[in-house]
N, C-alpha and C positions, 0 to 999 in steps of 0.2 A: 571494580564493578561499577556499572553505570547507575547513576542516581537520577531518576526521573522526577520532574515537577509534579507528575500525577501519581506518584508512588503512594499507595495506601494499602491497608489490609483488604479493603473492599475491591480495589483494582487488582490486587493479587488474586483474589477469588475469581474475578471475571476472566483474567488471563489463564488461570488454571483450568477453568471451564472450557475455554477455547482450545487449549492444548489437549484436552481430553477427547475432542472430536476426532473421529477416525475416517470419515468419508466425506466426499464432496456433498452428498445428499444431507448428511448430518449438519454440515456447515450451512447449507441453504435453510434447513429447518430452524436451526438455532438463530441465525441472523434474521430470518423472517420474523421470528418472535421478538427479537431484541431491538431491531432497528426499523425505522420507517423505510419505505422504498427509496425516498429521496436521499436519506443518509447513506444507504448502500450504493446508490448510483453515484453520489459524490465521492465516496471512497474508491469505487471502481474507476471512476474518471481520473482521480489523482494517481492511482496506481498505474493506469494506462499511460498517463503523461510521464511518470517516472520511468517506465519501460522504454518509451520512445526517446527520452533524454539519454538514458543509459546506453542505448543503441547508437547515439550520436545524431539523432534527428534535430533539425533546427526548430526554433520556436515557431516560425511561420508555417512550416510543414505540419507541425503538431497541431497548431491552432486550426489550420485548414482541414486536417484529417479528422480530428476528434471534436472540433467545435468548441474548444475551451478558450477562456480569456487569457490574455498575456499575464494577468495578475495570478491566475492559477498556475500557469506554467512557471512563472518566476518563483512563486512560493515553493513549488515542488523542487525546482532546481536548487533553491537555497538549502532545502533539506538534504538533497543529494550531496551537495558540496560542503555544507557546514552543520548538518544535523547530527543526529545520534547514530547514524549508519544503519538505521532500520531498513530503509529501502535498499541500500547497498548489499546488506546481508542476504536479503531475499533474492535480489536480482542476480547476484553472483552465483547463488545456489542454482537458480533457474537456468542460468547460462551454462553452468557446468553440466546440469542434467540434460540440456538440449544437445550439447556436444557429445555426451556419452550415449545418447539414444541413436 
C-alpha cells in the first residue's frame, strides 16, 4: 500500500468526501466551496499538462498551447515519471474509456 507524506486522518476524511461526490455538478459545487478559483485553475492546468505529456506532446508545444512555464511542465513530467502514479492511474483509465467509447 502507498504511504503518502500527507497521510492523516483529516486527509482521509477529505478524500472520502471527494469520493462521495456523484456528479460533475457536485464536484463543481464542492470545489467551489473548498478552493479558491486560482487553486482550481492551477490544478486544472497541471492536469492538462499531464494529459499532453501522456499523449507524447513536447514541452515546447505544451508551453505554447497552454501557456505554462517550463518549470510547471518539468514538475508534472517528474511526477509522471517518478511520482506516486496518481496521474498515470487517471490518465490510463481515461485513455481506456476513450477507446471504448
